[in-house]
Every structure is written in C-alpha cells, then in structure tokens.
N, C-alpha and C positions, 0 to 999 in steps of 0.2 A: 660639379661643385655647386651646392645649393645654399650657400650662406646668404643671410639677409644683407641689407644695404646699410651703409653708414654715411653720414654727411660731414664733410670737412667744411665748416662755415668760414671761420677766420673773418676776413672782410666780408660783410654781409652782401656786398654787390657781386661776389664771385664764389658762391658755394659750389662744392663738388660732391656728388653722390656716386659711390662706387661699392663694389662688393666688399664685405667685411673680412677680407683675407688678402694678405700681401706677401711679398718676398723680400728678405734681407740678403743683400748680395755680398756681405763681408767674406763669407767662406769661399767665394770664388777665387780668392787670391792664393798665393803660395803659402808655405809654412810660415807661421808667425804673422799672418796677415801682411805679407810682404812679397812683392814680386809676382811673376806670372803664375797662372794656375798649372797644376801638374798635368791636367788634361784640358787643353784649351778648347778643342771641338766640343767636348761635353759641356763646358761652361757656357758656350754659345747656345748649345741645344737647350740647356736649362732655362735660359732667359727667353728663348723663343717658345718653349713649352709653357712658361708662365702666361704668356699672352694668349696662346691657343686655348688654355684652360679657363680663361676668364679673369685671371689676376690682372688688376689695373693699378697696383701700387707697388713700386719697387724702391727700396731704400738703399742708398749708397753714400759714399763720402770720398772726397778726393785724396784723403790720407789712407784709404784702403789700397795698398799696393806698393808704390804710390801711383795714383790715377788709374790703377789697373781696372777696378770695377767700372769706373766711368767709361773707359775706353771699350771694355767688353760690351757694355750696354749700348753704346753708340754703334759698335760694329754689328751687333746682333739685331737691333731694333729700329735703327734710324732708316727712313723717316718714321717718327713715332706715331702710334695711334692717337687720334684726337683726344680720347678719354684716358690716356695713360698718365698717371701721376708719378713723376720721378722726384723723389724726396732725397735731398742731400743734407749733410751736416757740416758745420764750420765751428771753429773754436779750438781745434787741435791740429797737430802736425806730427810728423815723424822725423827723427834725426837719422843720420847714416848708420848709427849703431842700433837702429830699429826701436829706440826708446820713444815714448810718447811725451809730447811737451804741449803746454798751452800755446795757442796761437790766436789770441782773442783781443788784441788791441784793435781799435777801429780800422786802422789802415790794413792790418793783417786780415781781418774779416773781409774787407773789400777785395783784397788780393785772392782770397779763397773763393769768393763768389765769382770773380772774373775767371778764375781757373776752371771752376765747375762749368760755367757757361761755355768756355772754349772746348773743354774735353767732351762735354755732352752734346755740343753743337746746338745750343739753345740761345734764343734771344732773351728769354725770361725763364727762371726756374719756378716751377709751380709751388713748391714747398721747401723751405730751408729750416732746419733745426739749428738753433744755437746751442751747442753742447757746453755746459758749464764744467770747467776743470778747476777744482778748488786749489787755491794757493798760487794762482796766476798773477795776482797783484792788480788785475783790472777789475774794478767794481762791476758787479752784475748789471747794474742800471746803465753804466757807460756802454757796455757791450750790447745790451738790448737796444739802447738808443741808436747805435750804429745800424743794427738790423732794421729798425723801423725807418731810419733814414733811407736805406737802400730799397725798402719796400715802396716808399713814396716816390723814389726815382724810377721804379718800374723794373728793377733788376730781379726782383722776386715777387711772387704773387701773395703767398701766405707765409707768415712767420710762426715757427714752432719752437719749442724748447726741449732740451734733453738733459738728463742727469740732474734734475733740479729738486730742491726741497719744496715743501708746501709753501713756505714763506716766500721763496723765490718765484714760484708760480703766481702767487698773489701779487707780488711786486710787478711782474711782467704784465699781468692783467690790468693793473692800475695805469700802465704806460700805453697800452694799445691792445689790439686783438691778438689772441693766442689761438692758432688753428689746431695744433696737436701737441701732445706731450709724449716724449719717448724716454721712458725710464725702465730700469731693470725690474722685471716682474714675471712670475710664473708660479705654478703650484708649489714648487720647491723653495721659493724665496718670496713669499707674499709680504713678509716683513723684512726690511732691509738687512742684508748681511754685511754691509759695509757702512760705516759711519764717518762723516767728516765734520769735525767741529760740532759734534752732537746734533747735526742736522741730517735726518734720514732722507735718502734720495731714491727710495724704491717706488714701486707702483701703488702699494696699498696706501702710502702716505698721501698720494695726490689723487687717487681714484675718485673720492667723494667730491673734490673740487671740480674734476673733469666732468662728472655726471651732472653736477649742479649748473655748469656753464655750457653743457653740450659740446665738450671738447673730447675728441677721440684720444684714448690712451694707447700708445703703440709700445708693446713690451719688447725689450731686447733680452737676450740670453734666457728666453722663456722655457727652453728645454733643458736647462741645467738640472742635474739630478738633485733631488732633495735629500733629506736625512736617510742614512742607510737603515735605520731602524723603523722607517715608515714605508710600508708596502701597500698603502691604500691604492695608489695609482696602479701598481701591478695587479692587485686583486681585481679591480674593475676591468683592466685590460684583458686578463685571462677569462673573465666571465663573458665579455663581449667578443672575444676572439680577435682582438686588435692589438697593436703595439702600445707600449707605454707612452711613447712620444705622441701617438695619435690621441690618447686619452688626455695628455697634458694640453694639447691644442684644443680639444673639445671642451676641456674645463675652462680655458680662457674665453672661448666663444659663449659659454653658458654663464660665466661669472658676471658679465655686464654687457649690455648692448653697446656700450661705448668703448669696448676693447677691440682693437684692430691688430690681430696677430700678424707677424712678418717672419715666420721661421725661415732660417737660411740653411742651405746645404750645398755641397759640391757634387752630390750624387743625383743623377736623374731618377734613379729608383726611389731614393728617399724623398725627392720632390713629389713624386706620384703618391707616395704614402702620406705625405703631409696634406696634399690636396684632398685626399679621401677623408681625412679627419674632419673636414668641414661638414660631412654628411652624418657624423656620429651623433646620436641623440642620447644625452644623459638625462635620466629621470631626476625628479626632485629628491628621491631617496639617494640616488648616486651622488648628487651634489652635497646633500647633507652629510653623507658618509665621508666624502673627500674633504669637507670643511671641518 
C-alpha cells in the first residue's frame, strides 16, 4: 500500500501523521449491525491483516454490536501498536429491538466514553467522534461542550464530529479544535441524499471547510452504489481492469488530499482488494470524466 500521509492535528500539541487509508469495523458485526460476526476467526484475521498491511486507523463504536467491534479489536490487536489510531463514536445507542436512538446528553456521552475505554482496554482514546443525531433534544453546543470537557480531563486526546452540517462544523470550530469530520461521502453520493431540517450533512457540504482548516474528512458509506443510469465508475474500472469498488476508493484518494477513506468489509478477500485500490492511479482525464 503506497498511499501518502495525512496529519490529524486537533490539539496542536499532539498531531498524528499516518497513512491515508483506514478501516471501518462496522461490518464485522452480525446481521443488522447486531451481535457476533458470522465468521469470528475471519473477523479477527481481518483486523490483524489491517495492521500487517500498514493500516493505522481503525474506526469503531460501542453501539456496533453491542460492543462487538470493540471486543474484536481488543482481542485481535491488544497490546496495540504505538502508532495505531483507534477512533470511536459516541452520541447514539441501540435498543433491544435493534433501533437506533440518540444517546447524547452529557452524562450519556460520559458513560459511552467510559464504556469504550473499558472494552478497548485503554486509558485514553486517541480520537472520538461526536455523532449528531437530529431530533435528540440536546443542543449541539451542549453535547460538544461535554466532549471538550472530557478532552480536558484526559479521557480522550482528539475530538471529532460526525454527521454534521457545515453550520454545525463551524459552531464546533468556534468552541475548540476539531480533529476530524466523519460524514457520508462517496462518488455515488457527493451531494447529500438525506436532508434534516434543510441542513445537508454530506461530505461535499463540509469538504471545503475541512480543507481550509487542515481537517481530515473521513467518509462513511463511501462504496454505496450511485445512480443506476451512471456507469462512469464501471467504464473506468473496465478500462483499468479493476473492480468498481476499487475505482470508488481511488476516486476518494484523488478527490482531495484531506480525505481519509475507511472502507469496511467482513471478507478478507475484499479487504485485500480495498488495500490494492490505494495503488490505483487515476489520470486528470479520469477525474474529469468521473466528475
């Protein structure tokens, strides 16, 4: 894997530089992002292969499972490499009926952080994203204030945000440092496909702000298929002799030096394919055609 480097600055006293390619662990869970994986040995092998391939950024959340991805990460990788960044998310939870609910009152955010510390066997979490769930009743500034409080206490090193609008990102920046932004983004959904209260929460809406402030944008659901009448990805893939998923990942890497892809998979074979995408070179003509 020959991707270039990216720096997570956040607090200026503790910047982190790592390869610009990570892994999202959500798909290691069972069906519906719930319960244990169908193939536990393969799930553990995937995490170990991430490390041996040079990946040093792994995305997780204690509501994946519940706690399933955290426990798999701990089992496969503990004690952790000194340069491994484990990034988790707070702000949501799951009910027994598998529904998703906001969990972002200050006390709830603290409980989530403490749970992540315990299940990952960490004294401090390197990076935590506050995921904004609209309609929770907790003002964005109140939740972010709780995140910065826990950062000052040393429970987490860097604060990031997820599923935010451009206005919310600017609000967070006015309160403190924002290390990373994790929003939905990919070739098939550059402009947001879901709107909440007329506030778009995709990657295109915040990418310019991220670039201006030197903040990595971490896209989720980046391999979601685009419009059925748009075969540009397929055309480039066939010409290069690679898969469409590989072209989608290569497009992200070429789109901006501030994008840090974290494709997830529960297949060791697909992981290898994703890793190889980091070596694909798209020409200026390719990028113009895809845009």
